[in-house]
NUGU-808117 format. One line per field, with one value per residue (C-alpha): y, x, z; residue in three letters; residue number from 1. Coordinates in nm, 3 decimals. Each point is the difference from the previous one (the first is absolute). Layout:
<atoms>
v	(Y, ...)
u	(X, ...)
w	(Z, ...)
type	(ALA, ...)
seq	(NUM, ...)
</atoms>
This chain:
<atoms>
v	(4.378, -0.037, 0.110, -0.371, -0.142, 0.014, -0.150, -0.301, -0.012, -0.024, -0.265, -0.213, 0.063, -0.102, -0.304, -0.113, 0.063, -0.205, -0.303, -0.020, -0.249, 0.222, 0.383, 0.163, 0.336, 0.070, 0.154, -0.040, 0.253, -0.107, -0.057, 0.250, 0.094, 0.326, 0.236, 0.135, 0.364, 0.007, -0.034, 0.273, 0.371, 0.057, -0.213, -0.240, -0.065, -0.178, 0.028, -0.176, 0.155, -0.309, -0.256, -0.281, -0.201, 0.107, -0.171, 0.036, -0.195, -0.245, -0.054, -0.126, -0.338, -0.138, -0.281, 0.268, 0.073, 0.187, 0.261, 0.312, 0.162, 0.364, 0.115, 0.178, -0.050, 0.208, -0.192, -0.321, 0.046, 0.281, -0.088, -0.340, -0.029, -0.258, -0.165, -0.308, -0.196, 0.079, -0.133, -0.315, -0.050, 0.043, -0.242, -0.252, -0.015, 0.056, 0.351, 0.248, 0.333, 0.311, 0.222, 0.361, 0.176, 0.309, -0.132, -0.266, -0.144, -0.008, -0.245, -0.172, 0.064, -0.218, -0.139, -0.058, 0.118, 0.213, -0.165, 0.006, -0.262, -0.256, -0.313, 0.018, 0.359, 0.115, 0.352, 0.259, 0.131, 0.373, 0.029, 0.167, 0.185, -0.350, -0.118, 0.313, -0.025, -0.368, 0.109, 0.290, -0.242, -0.231, 0.280, 0.101, -0.354, 0.045, 0.334, 0.221, 0.264, 0.170, 0.378, 0.137, 0.112, 0.087, -0.305, -0.383, -0.058, -0.240, 0.089, 0.364, -0.110, -0.219, 0.313, 0.225, -0.250, -0.035, 0.384, 0.062, -0.274, 0.095, 0.378, 0.006, 0.368, 0.063, -0.193, -0.013, -0.078, 0.046, -0.114, 0.355, 0.064, -0.318, 0.127, 0.342, -0.172, -0.253, 0.192, -0.038, -0.371, -0.184, -0.318, -0.035, -0.230, 0.264, 0.225, -0.277, 0.017, 0.370, -0.088, -0.209, 0.280, 0.270, -0.174, -0.100, 0.183, -0.037, 0.285, -0.041, 0.156, -0.010, 0.186, 0.169, -0.137, 0.201, 0.167, -0.266, -0.264, 0.199, -0.038, -0.375, -0.009, 0.142, -0.273, -0.254, 0.112, 0.019, -0.362, -0.122, 0.224, 0.106, 0.362, 0.288, 0.128, 0.335, -0.183, -0.236, 0.311, 0.196, -0.302, -0.087, 0.368, -0.002, -0.293, 0.136, 0.344, -0.179, -0.153, 0.316, 0.185, -0.292, -0.259, -0.213, -0.056, -0.334, -0.058, -0.370, 0.076, 0.198, -0.332, -0.095, 0.151, 0.243, 0.157, -0.200, -0.332, 0.029, -0.004, -0.267, -0.227, 0.051, -0.083, -0.317, -0.114, 0.045, -0.217, -0.252, -0.252, 0.014, -0.282, 0.089, 0.039, 0.388, 0.043, -0.200, 0.222, 0.313, -0.127, -0.090, 0.347, 0.189, -0.205, 0.042, 0.372, 0.019, -0.230, 0.221)
u	(6.177, -0.309, -0.199, 0.029, -0.171, -0.358, 0.124, 0.132, -0.322, -0.199, 0.220, -0.038, -0.372, -0.044, 0.219, -0.210, -0.321, 0.131, 0.113, -0.328, -0.270, -0.277, 0.004, 0.019, -0.135, 0.302, 0.309, 0.264, 0.266, 0.354, 0.268, 0.291, 0.322, 0.197, 0.182, -0.217, 0.129, -0.176, -0.331, 0.045, -0.071, 0.187, 0.163, -0.277, -0.307, -0.009, -0.230, -0.056, -0.178, -0.143, -0.153, 0.248, 0.144, 0.349, 0.241, 0.348, 0.272, 0.048, -0.379, -0.096, -0.151, 0.016, -0.246, -0.266, 0.012, 0.218, 0.232, 0.144, 0.314, 0.073, 0.341, 0.315, 0.374, 0.057, -0.223, 0.143, 0.363, 0.048, -0.263, -0.085, -0.321, 0.104, -0.297, 0.237, -0.126, -0.376, 0.072, 0.145, -0.310, -0.231, 0.191, -0.012, -0.374, -0.023, -0.179, 0.046, 0.163, -0.006, 0.312, -0.008, 0.345, 0.159, 0.239, -0.016, 0.332, -0.128, 0.206, -0.093, 0.263, 0.298, -0.115, 0.249, -0.240, -0.324, -0.315, -0.143, 0.272, -0.099, -0.142, -0.320, -0.108, -0.213, 0.107, -0.218, 0.205, -0.085, -0.089, -0.312, -0.112, -0.042, -0.218, -0.202, -0.065, -0.124, -0.228, -0.137, -0.088, -0.174, -0.204, -0.108, -0.109, -0.230, -0.131, 0.193, 0.226, 0.267, -0.089, 0.332, 0.273, 0.269, 0.028, 0.052, -0.156, -0.281, -0.180, -0.025, -0.130, -0.264, -0.117, -0.006, -0.194, -0.258, -0.021, -0.056, -0.264, -0.190, 0.031, -0.016, -0.075, 0.350, 0.302, 0.374, 0.305, 0.294, 0.107, -0.011, -0.349, -0.111, 0.136, -0.160, -0.343, 0.046, -0.171, -0.323, 0.036, -0.023, -0.096, 0.337, 0.256, 0.254, -0.216, 0.002, 0.384, -0.019, -0.265, 0.269, 0.263, -0.227, -0.200, 0.247, -0.162, -0.323, -0.155, -0.310, 0.128, 0.342, 0.301, 0.263, 0.357, 0.300, 0.248, 0.260, -0.246, -0.108, 0.352, -0.021, -0.329, 0.201, 0.261, -0.276, -0.178, 0.329, 0.082, -0.345, -0.048, 0.352, -0.101, 0.252, 0.047, -0.175, -0.316, -0.002, 0.048, -0.286, -0.232, 0.103, -0.075, -0.325, -0.140, 0.114, -0.166, -0.322, -0.014, 0.091, -0.293, -0.242, 0.029, -0.255, 0.231, 0.184, -0.209, -0.110, -0.376, -0.003, 0.029, -0.347, -0.313, 0.185, -0.204, 0.213, -0.139, -0.280, 0.248, 0.204, -0.296, -0.101, 0.358, -0.007, -0.318, 0.156, 0.294, -0.172, -0.043, 0.366, 0.210, 0.375, 0.258, 0.016, -0.379, -0.008, 0.277, -0.190, -0.318, 0.189, 0.174, -0.337, -0.186, 0.283, -0.010, -0.350, 0.042, 0.228)
w	(-9.985, 0.194, -0.305, -0.089, 0.288, -0.142, -0.327, 0.202, 0.212, -0.335, -0.148, 0.321, 0.001, -0.367, 0.037, 0.307, -0.197, -0.299, 0.224, 0.185, -0.103, 0.123, -0.060, 0.340, 0.117, 0.220, -0.134, 0.271, 0.027, -0.048, 0.268, -0.032, 0.169, -0.057, 0.239, 0.286, -0.062, -0.342, 0.185, 0.240, 0.004, 0.323, 0.253, 0.103, -0.186, -0.323, -0.321, -0.312, -0.315, -0.161, 0.252, 0.051, 0.261, 0.116, 0.239, 0.121, -0.198, 0.283, 0.066, -0.337, -0.003, -0.380, 0.089, 0.001, -0.386, -0.251, 0.121, -0.132, 0.117, -0.108, 0.077, -0.133, -0.022, 0.319, 0.218, -0.145, 0.019, 0.267, 0.268, 0.170, -0.213, -0.265, -0.174, -0.066, 0.301, -0.103, -0.343, 0.137, 0.227, -0.300, -0.207, 0.276, 0.006, -0.389, 0.049, -0.266, 0.095, -0.201, 0.045, -0.101, 0.023, -0.121, -0.246, -0.272, 0.137, 0.352, 0.218, 0.317, 0.271, -0.036, -0.329, -0.289, -0.281, -0.054, 0.132, -0.348, -0.108, 0.255, -0.143, 0.216, -0.108, -0.282, -0.086, -0.179, -0.267, -0.038, 0.374, 0.143, -0.326, -0.169, 0.294, -0.001, -0.381, 0.037, 0.286, -0.210, -0.280, 0.254, 0.134, -0.354, -0.062, 0.285, -0.135, 0.228, -0.128, 0.205, 0.011, 0.139, -0.227, 0.250, 0.220, -0.016, 0.345, -0.061, 0.314, -0.099, -0.345, 0.182, 0.195, -0.295, -0.194, 0.276, 0.046, -0.380, -0.006, 0.318, -0.043, -0.385, -0.014, 0.109, -0.105, 0.087, -0.210, 0.227, 0.358, 0.113, -0.114, 0.179, 0.329, -0.063, -0.023, 0.268, 0.280, -0.202, -0.056, 0.346, -0.188, -0.151, 0.177, -0.037, 0.229, 0.254, -0.015, 0.095, 0.279, 0.158, -0.003, 0.123, 0.259, 0.278, 0.308, 0.189, -0.165, -0.212, -0.294, -0.190, 0.133, -0.196, 0.024, 0.124, -0.225, 0.029, -0.099, -0.291, -0.132, 0.104, -0.211, -0.283, 0.006, 0.053, -0.323, -0.200, 0.093, -0.149, -0.293, -0.115, 0.013, -0.015, 0.360, -0.076, -0.120, 0.292, 0.244, -0.167, 0.032, 0.361, 0.091, -0.179, 0.174, 0.333, -0.071, -0.106, 0.349, 0.164, -0.170, 0.051, 0.268, -0.189, -0.278, 0.026, 0.327, 0.023, 0.040, -0.321, -0.205, 0.121, -0.163, -0.205, -0.284, -0.263, 0.134, -0.247, -0.290, 0.170, 0.030, -0.368, -0.094, 0.217, -0.173, -0.352, 0.079, 0.241, -0.288, -0.108, 0.129, 0.004, 0.274, -0.085, 0.021, 0.330, 0.132, -0.086, 0.160, 0.323, 0.011, -0.051, 0.255, 0.255, -0.062, 0.145, 0.301, 0.223)
type	(MET, LEU, ARG, SER, LEU, PRO, ALA, VAL, ASN, ARG, ILE, ASN, MET, ILE, THR, GLN, TRP, GLY, GLU, SER, ASP, VAL, ALA, SER, ASN, THR, THR, PRO, ASP, GLY, LEU, PHE, THR, TYR, PRO, LYS, GLN, TRP, ARG, GLN, LEU, GLY, ASP, VAL, GLU, GLN, PHE, GLY, MET, GLU, PRO, HIS, GLU, TRP, LYS, LEU, LEU, ASP, ASN, ILE, ASN, PRO, ASP, LEU, GLY, PRO, VAL, CYS, ALA, ILE, THR, ASN, THR, TYR, TYR, GLU, GLN, GLN, LEU, PRO, TYR, SER, ILE, GLY, PRO, LEU, ILE, SER, LYS, CYS, ARG, ALA, VAL, LYS, GLN, PRO, ILE, TYR, VAL, VAL, ALA, ASP, LYS, GLU, GLU, PHE, GLU, ILE, HIS, SER, ALA, THR, ARG, PRO, LEU, ARG, GLU, GLU, SER, TYR, THR, PHE, PRO, VAL, ASP, GLY, GLY, TYR, PRO, VAL, VAL, TYR, GLU, ALA, LEU, LYS, LYS, TYR, TYR, GLN, SER, ASN, GLY, ILE, ARG, PHE, PRO, LEU, THR, ASP, THR, ARG, ASN, VAL, PHE, LEU, GLN, ASP, ASN, ALA, TYR, LEU, PHE, ASN, GLN, ILE, GLN, SER, ARG, ASN, SER, VAL, SER, SER, ALA, GLU, GLU, LEU, PHE, GLN, VAL, LEU, PRO, GLU, ALA, PRO, TYR, LEU, PRO, LEU, TYR, GLY, SER, MET, VAL, ARG, ILE, PHE, ASN, ARG, THR, ASP, SER, LYS, GLY, ALA, ASP, ALA, ILE, PRO, SER, GLU, GLU, VAL, ASP, GLY, LEU, ARG, LYS, TRP, LEU, MET, ARG, ARG, ILE, ASN, TRP, PRO, SER, SER, THR, ALA, ARG, ASP, VAL, ALA, GLU, LEU, LEU, ASN, GLU, LYS, VAL, LEU, SER, ASP, ALA, ASN, VAL, PHE, ALA, ALA, PRO, THR, ARG, VAL, ASN, HIS, PRO, THR, GLN, ILE, ASP, VAL, ASN, GLU, PHE, LEU, ASN, GLN, ILE, GLY, SER, ARG, SER, SER, PRO, LEU, HIS, ASN, LEU, TYR, VAL, ARG, TRP, LEU, ASN, GLU, GLY, THR, GLN, VAL)
seq	(1, 2, 3, 4, 5, 6, 7, 8, 9, 10, 11, 12, 13, 14, 15, 16, 17, 18, 19, 20, 21, 22, 23, 24, 25, 26, 27, 28, 29, 30, 31, 32, 33, 34, 35, 36, 37, 38, 39, 40, 41, 42, 43, 44, 45, 46, 47, 48, 49, 50, 51, 52, 53, 54, 55, 56, 57, 58, 59, 60, 61, 62, 63, 64, 65, 66, 67, 68, 69, 70, 71, 72, 73, 74, 75, 76, 77, 78, 79, 80, 81, 82, 83, 84, 85, 86, 87, 88, 89, 90, 91, 92, 93, 94, 95, 96, 97, 98, 99, 100, 101, 102, 103, 104, 105, 106, 107, 108, 109, 110, 111, 112, 113, 114, 115, 116, 117, 118, 119, 120, 121, 122, 123, 124, 125, 126, 127, 128, 129, 130, 131, 132, 133, 134, 135, 136, 137, 138, 139, 140, 141, 142, 143, 144, 145, 146, 147, 148, 149, 150, 151, 152, 153, 154, 155, 156, 157, 158, 159, 160, 161, 162, 163, 164, 165, 166, 167, 168, 169, 170, 171, 172, 173, 174, 175, 176, 177, 178, 179, 180, 181, 182, 183, 184, 185, 186, 187, 188, 189, 190, 191, 192, 193, 194, 195, 196, 197, 198, 199, 200, 201, 202, 203, 204, 205, 206, 207, 208, 209, 210, 211, 212, 213, 214, 215, 216, 217, 218, 219, 220, 221, 222, 223, 224, 225, 226, 227, 228, 229, 230, 231, 232, 233, 234, 235, 236, 237, 238, 239, 240, 241, 242, 243, 244, 245, 246, 247, 248, 249, 250, 251, 252, 253, 254, 255, 256, 257, 258, 259, 260, 261, 262, 263, 264, 265, 266, 267, 268, 269, 270, 271, 272, 273, 274, 275, 276, 277, 278, 279, 280, 281, 282, 283, 284, 285, 286, 287, 288, 289, 290, 291, 292)
</atoms>
């Protein structure tokens, strides 16, 4: 279900761009709430894949901007984490809220009918695949084609596009291939996600994670990419082995003055004159990747 998070982020970004009188160079990350367990590899620390602002359900302030709640029937019906009060808070201040759930007939706790049948909702018939295809067309209208054939995670598509453009001598066409080349592409925002996972001690380099967290990384990947368990396990083990063999892989300082920076600068010069929320996002990501 978390594969939809980047798509919601893009929709929010595009909407804000369209409503602004002046094109902004900022592309704010969205405000999301979903179960904390979905962010954890172990028992304590939490990690996201795409940059976004996450808060516990009770800590969401709808006055700050559009909100997205990602949940499922188990959390809604069996645990004390109903999103009903959050929906009411958003309606009270006329703030949009995106709801991503596991079932088309998803019901709020104690409701008498599915959420999609409420008069105040605008359901997407066809679910996430329809949203994804619409975004795919929007990207194409801005000269960007999704390279990956095996995932509907927009963030991974962004990373693959950037990799194929910047290191054009190589190319990737699957999510698994993207993770295989990731150690050689520190400019990618996905690399930054791995830096946060593998840099949690005072050591100067990256540290491999313990075996129980490797399995946690497997689950973390599956939630965001919809991979089979075996593929997610192979990739989790590959990433950890890369760090075991070279502490510079996924180390924060590696992102600065990397040999690929020449290619990154060339790409930034090429897209510098293009004005769209997508190109602004790419510029922001690439600049942040060299300012650790």
